[in-house]
Phi, psi and omega in degrees: 000134180279165186296322182294319178293317179298318179295318180298316179296316179298318179296319180296320180294318181291329183269348181292142179294142179284143176260120181293146178283151183289340180219152178295159183299333181281359177086000180286170179287149177281127179285125178269142178293146180291133177254118185281059179238140178236125180247135177244127178246131169245129190236180179219170175235044176091000180229027180086167179287128179298153183303317183293327175291321177296324178294320176300315179300315180297317179293320178294319178300314180293319180294315179298322179296318177297317179293328176293319178297328181275350180095356180287331177251128181276322186205144176240134178233122179237128181224138171281130186244004180207177182276346185248025179094003177302136188221147172243120177245124184230140177235134173261121184265156179290331180210166184293322181301313179296318181299315180293321179297314182289327174300316178298318178299316179295322177301316178293318180298320185268359181303126178080358179268124182286147175067031173237128178233150178236150177205150166268106179203153182301141178289330181069000000 
């Protein structure tokens, strides 16, 4: 191999972007960055979404709209996910503090209500 080719290969290797490893060297889990999105699911068991779950959805929808007007929510995504009114309502928040606060508010609102689930997950 001539010197010019060897130099070119060495330079290419040094300038190539590093590929991060999927896990740290100590074998621990990779910490994922927090995504300030809150998703609310209202579900059914073959007889439509129960009235109390629909009320949670309506209150969450109104609260997210108010927060969107104030700038705390960047985007709202609502999708029907089933044939009986099952719905996913998701809000993307401007910051983590607001997302965590509203998740807590929704947990309290939905406490004891069957077929309502909450998650921190991307709205997509």
